[in-house]
C-alpha positions in Angstrom: 0.0 0.0 0.0 1.3 3.5 -0.9 1.4 6.1 1.9 -0.2 9.5 1.2 3.0 11.4 2.3 5.0 9.7 -0.4 2.6 11.1 -3.1 3.3 14.7 -2.1 6.2 16.5 -3.7 9.0 17.3 -1.2 8.4 21.0 -1.5 4.7 20.7 -0.6 5.3 18.4 2.4 7.9 20.9 3.7 5.5 23.8 3.5 3.0 22.0 5.7 0.5 20.6 3.3 -1.0 17.6 5.0 -2.1 15.4 2.2 -4.9 14.5 -0.2 -8.6 14.6 0.4 -10.5 12.9 -2.4 -9.0 14.6 -5.6 -7.9 17.9 -4.0 -4.9 18.8 -1.8 -5.9 20.2 1.5 -4.3 23.6 1.9 -3.8 23.8 5.7 -0.6 25.8 6.2 1.4 25.9 9.4 3.4 29.1 9.7 6.4 28.9 12.0 7.0 32.6 12.5 3.7 33.9 14.0 4.0 37.5 15.2 1.8 39.6 17.4 0.0 41.9 14.9 -1.2 44.3 17.6 2.2 44.9 19.0 4.8 44.6 16.1 8.5 45.1 16.8 9.6 48.7 16.4 12.3 47.9 13.8 9.7 46.1 11.7 7.3 49.0 11.9 10.0 51.5 10.9 10.7 49.6 7.7 7.1 49.7 6.5 5.6 52.3 4.2 4.5 55.4 6.1 0.8 54.8 5.3 0.9 51.0 6.1 2.1 51.3 9.6 -0.2 50.4 12.5 -0.3 54.1 13.4 0.6 56.4 10.4 3.7 58.5 10.9 6.0 60.4 8.5 9.5 59.3 7.6 10.7 63.0 7.6 11.8 65.1 10.6 13.5 68.4 11.5 17.0 68.4 12.8 19.5 70.8 14.3 22.7 70.9 12.3 25.8 72.4 13.8 28.2 74.1 11.4 31.8 72.7 11.6 33.4 76.1 11.1 31.5 78.6 13.3 29.5 76.1 15.5 26.2 77.9 14.6 23.1 75.7 14.9 20.6 75.7 12.0 17.3 73.9 11.7 17.1 71.8 8.6 14.3 69.5 7.2 15.5 65.9 6.6 14.1 65.7 3.1 15.2 69.3 2.1 15.1 69.9 -1.7 17.4 72.9 -1.6 21.0 73.5 -0.6 21.1 74.7 3.0 24.0 77.1 3.9 25.1 78.4 7.3 23.8 81.8 8.1 27.2 83.1 9.5 29.9 81.6 7.3 27.9 80.5 4.2 29.3 77.0 4.4 27.1 74.3 2.8 25.4 72.2 5.5 23.4 69.7 3.3 22.7 69.0 -0.3 19.5 67.5 -1.7 19.4 63.9 -3.1 16.4 62.0 -4.5 15.0 61.5 -1.0 16.8 62.6 2.2 19.2 65.4 2.2 22.9 64.5 2.5 24.8 66.2 5.3 28.2 67.6 4.6 31.0 65.6 6.2 31.9 66.9 9.7 28.5 68.4 10.4 26.9 67.0 13.5 23.1 66.8 13.9 20.4 65.9 16.4 16.8 65.1 15.8 14.4 67.8 17.0 12.1 66.5 19.7 8.3 67.0 20.0 
């Protein structure tokens, strides 16, 4: 007599398909990595699209950038689309890219709090 598990391809038996029922394959899946959908991990939430998170939040933020020459602090938007220069010494603080603005090397920054 032939066992039912031997009729399944190896890939289907690994995925958790249980076997045949009449002429159809029963599609009961067993998922090994179940996660809590109400309390997802923070790093997983941050990777999601801004509109598909559990609570919608933007990817952009404001930051204080300290000039490396005169130590003047300037507020800059993270996704700035224009070149931002220091008010005192006219040094370039950040340059726009396709998404986030790229800070000049040597400039330190901190995220603005709420």
